[in-house]
C-alpha positions in Angstrom: 146.3 76.9 -78.0 146.2 78.2 -74.5 144.5 81.5 -75.2 141.6 80.0 -76.9 141.3 76.8 -74.3 140.9 80.4 -71.3 137.9 81.6 -73.6 135.9 78.4 -74.5 136.5 78.3 -70.9 135.2 81.8 -70.2 132.3 81.1 -72.9 131.3 77.7 -71.1 131.5 77.9 -67.6 128.9 80.7 -67.2 126.6 78.3 -69.7 127.6 75.3 -67.3 126.4 77.4 -64.3 123.0 78.3 -65.7 122.1 75.0 -66.6 122.9 74.1 -62.9 120.4 76.5 -61.8 117.8 75.7 -64.1 118.5 72.0 -63.2 118.6 73.0 -59.1 115.0 74.9 -59.7 113.5 72.0 -61.8 114.5 69.4 -59.2 113.2 71.5 -56.3 109.4 71.8 -57.8 109.2 69.1 -59.6 106.6 67.1 -60.9 105.0 70.9 -61.2 102.2 69.5 -59.1 99.8 72.3 -58.0 96.4 70.3 -57.8 97.7 66.7 -56.8 94.7 64.0 -57.0 93.6 63.7 -52.9 94.3 59.5 -53.1 90.8 59.0 -50.6 89.5 56.0 -51.8 86.1 54.6 -51.1 87.0 50.8 -50.1 85.3 48.3 -52.5 82.3 45.6 -50.8 83.1 47.1 -46.9 82.3 50.6 -45.6 85.6 52.4 -44.8 87.9 54.5 -46.5 91.4 54.3 -47.7 94.5 56.6 -47.4 96.6 56.6 -49.9 100.5 58.4 -50.1 98.5 62.5 -51.2 95.5 61.3 -48.8 93.3 63.6 -46.3 90.0 64.5 -45.0 88.8 66.6 -42.6 85.1 68.1 -40.5 83.8 70.3 -42.8 82.2 72.6 -39.1 84.6 72.5 -35.8 83.3 69.7 -33.8 85.1 71.1 -30.7 83.7 74.4 -28.9 81.6 75.4 -26.2 78.4 74.5 -29.4 80.5 71.8 -30.7 80.4 67.9 -30.7 83.3 67.9 -28.5 83.4 70.5 -25.6 85.7 72.4 -23.3 85.7 71.2 -19.8 83.9 68.0 -20.5 85.0 64.3 -20.7 85.5 62.8 -23.7 85.7 59.7 -25.8 87.0 58.6 -29.0 87.2 55.5 -31.3 88.5 54.4 -34.3 89.1 51.2 -36.5 92.0 51.7 -38.5 94.0 49.0 -40.6 97.0 50.6 -41.3 99.0 49.6 -44.7 102.3 49.6 -43.6 104.5 50.6 -40.2 106.0 53.9 -41.0 109.6 54.1 -39.7 110.8 57.0 -41.1 108.7 59.5 -39.2 105.5 59.7 -38.0 102.4 59.4 -39.5 98.9 61.0 -38.3 96.1 59.2 -38.4 93.7 61.8 -36.6 94.3 65.0 -35.6 91.8 68.1 -33.8 93.0 70.8 -35.7 92.3 75.0 -35.7 92.0 77.8 -37.9 94.9 79.4 -35.8 97.4 76.9 -37.0 97.3 74.6 -33.5 97.2 71.6 -33.2 95.6 70.8 -30.3 96.5 66.9 -29.9 96.8 63.7 -32.7 97.0 60.0 -32.6 99.7 59.0 -34.8 101.6 55.9 -36.0 105.4 55.1 -35.8 106.1 52.0 -36.5 104.1 49.5 -34.1 103.2 52.0 -31.7 100.0 54.1 -31.2 101.3 57.9 -30.5 99.5 60.4 -29.1 101.0 63.8 -28.1 98.8 66.7 -26.6 99.9 70.2 -26.6 100.5 72.3 -23.6 97.7 74.7 -22.5 97.6 77.5 -24.4 99.8 76.4 -27.1 99.9 74.2 -30.3 101.9 70.9 -31.0 105.0 71.9 -32.1 105.9 74.3 -28.9 105.8 72.1 -25.3 103.3 69.2 -26.1 103.4 65.9 -24.5 102.9 62.4 -25.9 101.8 59.6 -24.6 102.6 56.0 -26.6 101.0 52.1 -27.1 103.7 49.6 -28.6 103.0 46.7 -30.5 99.4 48.1 -31.3 99.4 48.5 -35.4 100.3 46.4 -37.4 100.4 46.5 -41.0 97.2 45.0 -42.3 95.4 44.0 -38.9 92.4 45.9 -38.2 92.3 47.8 -34.8 89.5 48.5 -32.7 91.0 51.4 -31.2 89.9 53.9 -28.0 90.5 56.9 -26.7 89.3 58.5 -22.9 90.6 61.5 -21.6 88.3 62.4 -18.3 89.6 64.8 -15.4 92.9 65.2 -16.9 93.7 61.6 -16.9 93.9 60.0 -20.8 93.4 56.0 -21.3 94.5 54.0 -25.0 92.6 50.8 -25.3 93.0 49.0 -28.3 90.8 45.7 -28.6 89.2 46.3 -25.7 92.0 46.4 -23.7 93.6 49.3 -21.5 97.0 49.7 -23.4 98.6 52.6 -21.4 96.9 55.5 -19.0 98.9 58.3 -18.2 97.3 60.6 -15.4 97.7 64.3 -15.4 97.4 64.0 -19.5 94.7 66.7 -20.7 93.6 66.4 -24.6 91.9 69.0 -25.1 92.3 72.8 -24.3 90.3 74.2 -21.2 90.0 77.6 -23.4 86.6 77.7 -23.9 87.0 80.2 -27.0 89.0 77.3 -28.8 87.5 75.2 -31.7 88.8 72.7 -34.3 88.1 70.1 -36.7 88.7 66.6 -37.3 91.8 66.5 -39.7 92.2 62.7 -40.8 94.7 60.8 -42.2 97.4 63.4 -42.2 98.7 66.4 -40.4 96.9 70.1 -40.8 100.3 70.6 -43.4 99.9 67.5 -45.1 103.6 65.9 -44.5 102.7 63.6 -42.6 100.3 61.1 -44.3 99.4 58.1 -42.6 98.7 55.3 -45.3 95.4 52.4 -44.0 92.2 52.2 -44.0 89.7 53.9 -41.5 86.4 52.2 -41.2 84.9 53.7 -38.7 84.6 56.7 -36.1 83.5 57.7 -32.7 83.5 60.4 -30.7 81.3 60.8 -27.5 81.2 64.0 -25.2 81.4 61.4 -21.2 84.1 58.9 -20.3 83.1 54.9 -21.0 83.8 52.2 -19.1 86.0 49.7 -19.5 83.2 47.6 -20.0 81.4 49.7 -22.0 85.1 49.9 -24.2 85.7 46.5 -24.4 81.5 45.6 -25.1 81.7 48.2 -28.4 84.5 45.7 -29.6 82.8 43.0 -29.2 79.7 44.5 -31.1 81.9 45.3 -34.0 83.5 42.2 -34.3 80.3 41.2 -34.7 77.6 43.1 -36.2 80.6 45.8 -37.5 79.5 49.0 -35.3 78.8 49.1 -31.7 75.9 48.9 -29.8 74.2 52.2 -28.1 71.9 52.0 -25.0 69.0 55.0 -25.4 71.2 58.2 -24.3 74.2 56.7 -24.5 74.8 57.8 -28.6 78.2 59.0 -29.8 78.0 62.9 -30.6 80.1 62.1 -33.7 79.5 58.7 -35.8 80.6 57.7 -39.0 80.4 54.9 -40.5 81.4 55.4 -43.9 78.7 53.3 -45.4 77.9 55.6 -48.1 81.2 54.1 -50.6 80.4 56.9 -52.9 81.0 60.6 -53.2 82.9 63.1 -51.7 80.6 63.1 -47.9 80.9 60.9 -44.9 78.1 62.0 -43.0 77.8 61.9 -39.4 74.4 59.8 -38.4 74.3 61.1 -35.0 72.9 64.7 -36.8 72.7 67.1 -39.5 76.0 68.5 -38.5 80.3 67.7 -38.6 80.1 65.5 -41.9 83.0 64.7 -43.3 84.9 66.0 -46.3 86.3 64.2 -48.4 87.9 67.1 -52.1 88.5 65.7 -54.9 92.2 67.4 -54.7 94.2 67.0 -52.0 93.4 70.7 -50.4 96.0 71.6 -46.9 94.1 73.3 -45.0 97.7 74.8 -43.1 100.0 76.5 -46.1 103.5 76.2 -44.3 105.9 79.4 -44.9 109.5 78.4 -44.2 109.1 76.1 -41.6 111.8 76.9 -38.2 114.1 74.5 -38.1 113.1 73.5 -34.3 109.6 72.9 -35.9 111.3 69.9 -38.2 111.0 65.9 -36.7 115.0 65.7 -36.2 117.0 62.4 -36.5 114.2 60.6 -38.6 115.8 58.9 -41.6 113.4 61.2 -43.4 115.1 64.6 -42.5 118.5 62.9 -42.2 117.9 61.6 -45.9 116.5 65.7 -46.7 119.8 67.2 -44.8 122.2 65.0 -47.1 120.3 65.8 -50.2 120.2 69.3 -49.6 123.7 69.7 -49.2 125.4 67.6 -51.7 122.4 69.2 -54.2 123.8 72.7 -53.8 127.8 71.5 -54.1 127.7 71.9 -57.8 126.3 75.4 -57.5 129.6 76.3 -55.6 131.8 74.8 -57.2 130.9 75.9 -61.0 130.2 79.1 -59.9 133.6 79.2 -58.0 135.4 78.4 -61.1 133.0 81.1 -62.9 133.6 83.9 -61.0 137.2 83.7 -59.6 139.7 86.3 -60.2 141.9 85.5 -63.4 144.1 82.2 -62.3 144.2 82.9 -58.3 141.8 80.9 -55.6 138.0 82.6 -55.1 138.5 85.9 -53.0 136.5 86.3 -50.0 133.7 88.4 -51.4 133.4 86.3 -54.1 132.2 83.4 -51.5 130.3 85.5 -50.3 128.7 86.5 -53.5 128.2 82.9 -54.5 126.5 81.6 -51.0 124.6 84.4 -51.4 123.5 83.1 -55.6 122.6 80.1 -53.6 120.4 81.3 -50.5 118.2 83.2 -53.3 118.1 80.1 -55.8 117.0 78.1 -52.4 114.8 80.9 -50.8 112.6 81.1 -54.7 112.2 77.3 -54.4 111.0 77.2 -51.3 109.0 80.3 -51.7 107.5 78.0 -55.0 107.1 75.0 -52.4 103.8 76.7 -51.3 102.0 76.4 -53.8 102.7 72.6 -54.3 100.7 70.7 -51.6 103.5 67.8 -51.8 106.2 69.2 -51.0 107.6 71.0 -47.8 108.6 75.0 -47.3 111.5 75.1 -44.5 113.9 77.2 -43.4 116.3 73.7 -42.5 116.2 73.3 -46.4 117.7 76.8 -47.0 120.3 76.8 -44.7 121.5 73.2 -46.1 121.6 74.6 -49.5 123.3 77.5 -47.9 125.8 75.1 -46.5 126.3 72.9 -49.1 127.3 75.9 -51.5 129.8 76.6 -49.3 131.3 73.5 -49.3 130.8 73.8 -52.7 133.0 77.2 -53.6 135.8 74.9 -50.5 135.5 72.2 -52.4 136.8 73.5 -55.6 139.7 76.0 -53.7 140.9 72.3 -52.5 140.9 71.3 -55.5 143.2 74.0 -57.1 145.7 73.9 -54.4 145.7 69.5 -54.7 146.9 70.4 -58.1 149.4 73.2 -57.3 147.5 75.3 -59.6 147.7 78.1 -57.6 150.7 77.8 -56.9 152.1 77.9 -60.3 149.7 80.6 -61.2 152.2 82.0 -58.9 155.0 81.2 -60.1 153.6 82.6 -62.9 152.9 85.8 -61.6 156.4 86.3 -60.3 158.3 85.1 -63.2 156.4 87.7 -65.4 157.6 90.3 -63.0 
C-alpha cells in the first residue's frame, strides 16, 4: 500500500504543479483584454466628458514647445472645471498631465482624497525622478463641480479653487526651461494608463500669460452664470475646450485649428512600461501594500508543491532545489509581467517579480517547516539509519 501510495503521489504532484502554474498564469493575465474599450463618454444634456476607470484622452499634437500654444520661459495659466466621481484614497489619480514622447512627465494635476495635488518635475528630469509637490485640501469633493485655476509665473505657482487662492508656492516652476522640450496634454489618466481618475471634465483652457486674481474670480463668476468665462479682446486663451460636441472622437480647440483633443475608441496608452522599477512605485498606498501581499501569497503554493515534488526521496529539499524552484517561480512571474505589456489595464512591474520570487521561496520553506513539525524528516532519518 505504501509503495502504491508513493507512486500515486509521484504521478499526482507533477500534475498538481502544472495546474498551479496554469492557474497563476491565468490569474496574472486575466481577463485577457488586449483591446479594452476606452471608458470616456459624452455627458447627456450638458457639455463635458466623463472618465471611467479605463479612460484616457490626449491632445493630438504637442501643446508645449517653442511653436506650441504653451511656450518655454513664459508664464502659463490653466483653467479647468472638474466634478470628481469619488475621493480616491488607494493612490493618486491624475486628472491632467503634460507629457512628452520621450517618456517624461513635466507636471500633473492629480487627486488624492479631497486634495488637489500639483506635481512638477525637477528641471531636466521626469516626475519619477526628483519631483516636487504642492497640494490644496478640501478642494475635490465627490460629485461637487469645482472651477480650478493654476498660474505659474517667474517660478511662483498658485492654485485657485472657485476663484479663491488656496495655495501659493514660490520657486516652484511647473514647466521645463529646456526650449527644445515639447509635450501633450493627457487627460483622465497617466500616460502609462495606471493612475486613472473618474469623474467629469466640463471645461479646459490654457493661457500663455498670467491671469490676475481679479480675472480668476471673474472667470469663475462667468462660468457659474453662463457656463463659460467671457474674455475681452486680446485676452482669449490659447487653448479652449468647451466639450460641446456631445458626440464623436474629438473635442475641438475653439481657439484655433490645431491642438484638438483625441478620444480613442479603445483604451490606448501613450507610455508602455516594461518592468517598472521598484523606486518608481507609489509606496505606502493601500493598493501597493495589497498588491505586495497578493503577489507573495499567490506564489506560496507554487513553492510549496514544487518543493514536495522535487525533494530528494523522503528528505528535506536541498539548497539546489530551493534555488531551482525560485528560478522556476521567477521565470513564471517574468513571463506574466512581459505579457502584461500588451494588456493596457495591467502593470508590468519588477516589484511584482521580486515579490513572486519571495513568495515562492517562502512556500519552499513552509514545506520544510511542515515536514519538521510533523516529524516526517526525523522518521525518515531513523528509517535510513535502521536500514543501515
